[in-house]
C-alpha positions as CSV (number, residue, x, y, z in Angstrom):
1,M,0.5,-0.1,-0.1
2,A,1.4,3.5,-1.2
3,A,1.8,6.2,1.6
4,K,-0.3,9.3,1.5
5,P,1.3,12.4,0.8
6,C,1.2,15.0,4.0
7,L,-0.2,18.0,3.7
8,K,0.8,19.8,6.6
9,I,3.7,21.9,6.7
10,K,5.9,21.2,9.4
11,G,7.7,23.5,12.0
12,R,10.9,23.7,11.9
13,G,11.8,25.2,15.3
14,K,13.2,24.0,18.3
15,G,10.1,24.9,20.4
16,P,6.8,23.1,20.9
17,K,5.0,21.2,18.0
18,G,2.6,23.8,17.9
19,S,5.1,26.9,18.4
20,S,5.0,27.4,14.5
21,S,1.8,27.5,13.6
22,S,0.7,29.7,16.6
23,T,3.4,32.4,15.4
24,T,2.4,32.2,12.0
25,S,-1.3,32.9,12.9
26,S,-0.5,35.6,15.2
27,S,1.4,37.5,12.8
28,S,-1.6,37.1,9.9
29,S,-3.7,38.4,12.7
30,K,-1.3,41.5,13.1
31,N,-0.9,41.7,9.2
32,E,-5.2,41.9,9.2
33,L,-5.3,44.5,11.9
34,V,-3.1,46.4,10.3
35,K,-4.8,46.5,6.9
36,E,-8.2,47.2,8.9
37,W,-6.8,50.2,10.5
38,T,-5.4,51.2,7.2
39,N,-8.6,50.6,5.2
40,W,-10.5,52.3,8.1
41,S,-7.8,55.4,8.2
42,L,-8.1,55.7,4.6
43,K,-12.3,55.9,4.3
44,K,-11.8,58.9,7.0
45,A,-9.2,60.6,5.1
46,K,-11.0,60.6,1.9
47,V,-14.1,61.8,3.9
48,A,-12.3,64.9,5.5
49,T,-10.8,65.4,1.9
50,Q,-14.1,65.8,0.2
51,Y,-15.9,67.9,2.8
52,G,-12.7,69.9,3.5
53,F,-11.4,70.8,0.0
54,I,-13.8,73.9,-0.9
55,P,-13.7,75.1,2.5
56,L,-10.0,75.5,2.5
57,I,-10.3,76.9,-0.7
58,I,-12.5,79.5,0.2
59,I,-10.1,80.6,3.4
60,I,-7.3,80.7,1.2
61,G,-9.4,83.1,-1.1
62,M,-10.4,85.3,1.8
63,K,-6.7,85.4,3.2
64,S,-5.5,86.9,0.0
65,D,-4.2,90.5,-0.6
66,P,-7.0,91.9,-2.6
67,K,-9.8,90.7,-0.1
68,P,-12.8,89.8,-2.0
69,H,-16.4,89.4,-0.5
70,L,-17.5,86.3,-0.1
71,F,-20.2,86.4,-2.9
72,Q,-17.1,87.0,-5.3
73,L,-15.5,83.6,-4.2
74,L,-18.7,82.0,-4.8
75,S,-19.8,83.1,-8.0
76,P,-18.7,81.6,-11.2
77,V,-17.2,84.5,-13.0
């Protein structure tokens, strides 16, 4: 009878049998946490940029040298 191939990855460390898989799972959970935090922060930054861009332009325009009125800043011409 032929031997079945083993699909499990064997650890090469000196520690206990399960130490290799525990470090792999903890590092993968850290990677997932970093990905989640990055996605969350990028979504928040996108929203802040979308809602803050036009007010930023208005504030910069109000502080320019020939002080325009707010109506002049908002008019298309």
